[in-house]
C-alpha positions in Angstrom: 183.0 69.4 102.3 183.5 71.8 99.5 182.1 75.3 99.7 179.0 76.1 97.4 179.2 77.1 94.3 176.2 79.5 94.1 177.3 83.3 96.2 174.4 85.8 96.1 175.0 88.8 93.6 173.8 91.6 95.6 173.3 91.5 99.4 170.1 93.7 100.0 166.8 92.2 99.8 163.3 93.5 100.1 160.6 90.7 100.6 156.8 91.2 100.2 154.8 88.5 101.9 157.7 87.5 103.8 156.0 86.3 107.7 154.8 83.1 106.3 154.8 80.5 103.8 156.7 80.8 100.9 158.1 84.0 101.7 159.1 83.1 105.1 161.4 80.2 103.8 163.0 82.6 101.4 163.5 85.2 104.5 165.3 82.6 106.0 167.4 81.3 103.2 168.3 84.6 101.9 169.5 85.7 105.6 171.4 82.4 106.3 173.2 83.5 103.4 174.4 86.7 104.9 171.9 89.1 103.1 170.5 91.8 104.8 166.7 91.3 104.3 163.7 93.9 104.7 160.2 92.4 104.8 157.2 94.4 103.7 153.9 92.6 105.1 150.7 93.4 106.3 151.7 91.8 109.9 155.0 92.4 111.8 155.6 89.1 113.7 156.1 89.3 117.5 159.7 89.1 118.6 159.0 85.7 120.3 158.0 84.5 116.9 161.1 86.0 115.3 162.9 83.9 117.7 160.9 80.8 117.1 161.7 81.1 113.1 165.6 81.6 114.1 165.5 84.8 112.3 168.8 87.2 113.1 167.2 90.7 114.2 170.7 92.1 113.0 169.6 90.6 109.4 166.0 91.0 108.8 164.1 93.8 109.7 160.1 93.6 109.2 158.0 96.6 108.3 154.2 96.6 108.3 153.4 97.6 104.7 150.4 97.9 102.7 151.8 97.3 99.4 148.6 98.2 97.4 149.3 101.5 98.8 151.8 103.5 96.2 152.9 106.6 98.7 153.7 104.0 101.6 155.3 101.4 99.5 157.4 104.8 98.3 158.3 106.0 101.7 159.4 102.7 102.9 161.4 101.9 100.0 163.2 105.5 100.1 163.7 104.5 104.1 165.0 101.0 103.1 167.6 102.7 100.0 168.9 105.3 102.5 169.8 102.6 105.8 171.0 99.6 103.9 170.5 100.2 99.7 168.0 98.3 97.5 169.8 95.3 95.1 167.0 92.3 94.9 163.6 92.4 95.0 161.8 89.7 95.9 157.6 89.9 94.9 156.1 87.4 97.1 153.4 88.9 98.7 149.8 87.7 97.1 146.3 86.6 98.0 144.3 83.7 96.2 140.7 83.0 95.4 137.9 80.8 94.0 135.3 81.6 91.1 134.7 81.6 87.4 134.0 84.8 85.8 130.5 84.4 86.1 130.4 84.2 89.9 133.4 86.7 90.6 132.4 89.5 92.2 133.6 93.1 91.0 135.1 93.5 94.8 137.0 90.5 94.7 138.5 90.8 91.4 139.3 94.5 92.2 140.8 93.1 95.5 142.9 90.1 93.5 144.0 93.0 91.2 145.2 95.4 93.8 147.2 93.0 95.9 148.5 90.8 93.7 149.3 93.2 90.4 149.3 96.4 91.8 151.3 95.0 94.4 153.7 93.9 92.6 153.9 97.3 90.5 154.2 99.4 93.2 157.2 97.6 94.5 159.0 97.9 91.0 158.0 101.1 90.4 159.5 102.4 93.8 162.6 100.0 93.6 163.6 100.0 90.0 165.1 103.9 90.3 167.7 103.1 92.8 168.4 99.9 90.9 169.0 101.9 87.7 171.0 104.6 89.7 173.4 101.8 91.0 173.4 100.1 87.9 172.4 96.8 88.7 169.7 94.9 90.3 167.4 91.8 90.2 163.6 91.2 90.5 162.1 88.0 91.4 158.5 87.8 90.9 156.0 84.9 91.7 153.7 83.7 89.5 152.0 80.9 88.9 151.2 77.8 87.3 148.2 79.6 86.2 149.5 82.1 84.2 150.0 79.8 81.4 147.3 77.0 82.0 143.7 77.1 82.4 142.8 76.1 85.7 139.2 75.9 86.9 137.8 78.2 89.0 140.6 80.4 89.2 139.4 83.3 87.2 140.7 86.1 89.2 143.6 84.1 90.3 144.8 83.4 86.8 144.3 87.2 85.4 146.6 88.4 88.3 149.6 85.7 87.6 149.3 86.2 84.0 149.7 89.8 85.0 152.7 89.1 87.1 154.2 87.2 83.8 153.6 89.3 81.4 155.1 92.5 83.8 158.0 90.6 84.4 158.9 89.6 80.6 158.2 93.8 80.2 160.6 95.0 83.0 163.3 92.4 81.7 163.3 93.8 78.1 163.0 97.6 79.0 166.2 97.4 81.7 168.2 94.7 80.4 170.8 97.5 79.7 170.6 99.2 83.2 172.2 96.2 84.9 168.5 95.0 86.0 167.6 91.4 85.8 164.0 90.1 86.2 162.5 86.6 86.1 159.5 84.9 87.7 158.9 81.6 89.5 155.2 79.7 88.7 154.4 76.9 91.3 152.2 74.6 91.0 150.5 73.7 94.5 152.7 74.2 97.6 152.0 73.1 101.0 151.9 76.4 103.3 149.7 77.5 106.0 147.3 78.9 103.2 146.3 75.0 102.3 146.0 74.0 105.6 143.8 77.1 106.4 142.0 76.1 103.2 141.4 72.7 104.2 140.5 73.3 107.6 137.9 75.9 106.2 136.2 73.7 103.2 136.7 69.8 104.1 136.0 70.0 108.0 136.6 66.1 109.1 138.0 65.5 105.4 141.3 67.5 105.5 143.6 64.5 105.2 141.5 62.8 102.2 141.6 66.1 100.6 145.2 66.9 100.9 146.3 63.5 99.6 144.0 64.6 96.3 145.4 67.8 95.8 148.9 66.4 96.2 147.8 63.4 93.7 147.0 66.3 91.3 150.6 66.4 90.6 152.2 64.0 88.5 155.1 63.7 91.1 152.5 62.9 93.7 153.0 65.6 96.2 152.9 69.2 96.7 156.0 71.6 96.6 157.6 72.5 99.8 158.1 76.5 100.6 162.0 75.7 100.9 162.0 74.2 97.5 160.8 77.4 95.7 162.8 79.7 98.1 166.2 77.4 96.6 165.1 78.6 93.2 164.7 82.5 93.8 167.7 82.2 95.8 169.6 80.5 92.6 167.9 83.3 90.5 169.8 86.0 92.5 173.4 84.6 92.5 176.1 85.4 90.3 175.9 82.3 88.7 172.2 83.1 87.3 174.0 86.3 85.9 173.0 85.4 81.8 169.2 84.6 83.2 166.5 87.2 82.5 163.5 87.8 81.5 162.4 83.9 82.1 159.7 82.0 83.7 160.4 78.9 85.9 157.9 76.3 86.3 158.2 74.8 89.6 155.1 72.2 89.7 156.1 68.5 89.9 155.3 68.1 86.3 151.9 69.4 86.0 152.1 71.6 83.1 154.4 69.1 80.6 153.1 65.7 82.2 149.6 66.3 83.4 147.8 65.1 80.2 
């Protein structure tokens, strides 16, 4: 069997929101390739959970961090930088919201902004100086097809993901001569525990029917899988992707181009 043609460019990784869903798949893949991974999440999983996930505690360290709190983020990033270094930042943490501009409350709008936008800013703001000092770094931000498409009842969510796309491009431009690459991924609907929780809450007794309906809304006929998003994030952090920066990658089963 031939060895994989893809090799991580850097081996010290911070992943936000890495205790579930897409983030957890990213943590598993990167650590499985020998990366040292520090996970920032509101919840630190138990030792039993980590064992059940096949997580190597020598390679993965979970930290309870509120990414909306800049002081807390800076303290934790400084600690990580001093212990293992910072090469890659994957801004995956985020929350969703359903509503249009008329029925989105100020509180919900602010909450989406604080987690999805300010949280990503806080982490980039804290990590980039260490990347600059080393003369190298990679940033992968999790955007969404909602950043570039009008999707019904996703006003605040679309706002936040549009900001992620814009910040990604801005960072790519500002730091291209500092050895730092910045890209983002824009998934369509991905089957995570969030989707199951959403269906259980809003469609009791009709979960299977609604799951099929949501899956069929993508031209490829199914939802994406967290491992598929993780694989793209991994590629963007490899030596073989060293010519890629300032790009948004739709991972959408044809949703943007074929859903007409």
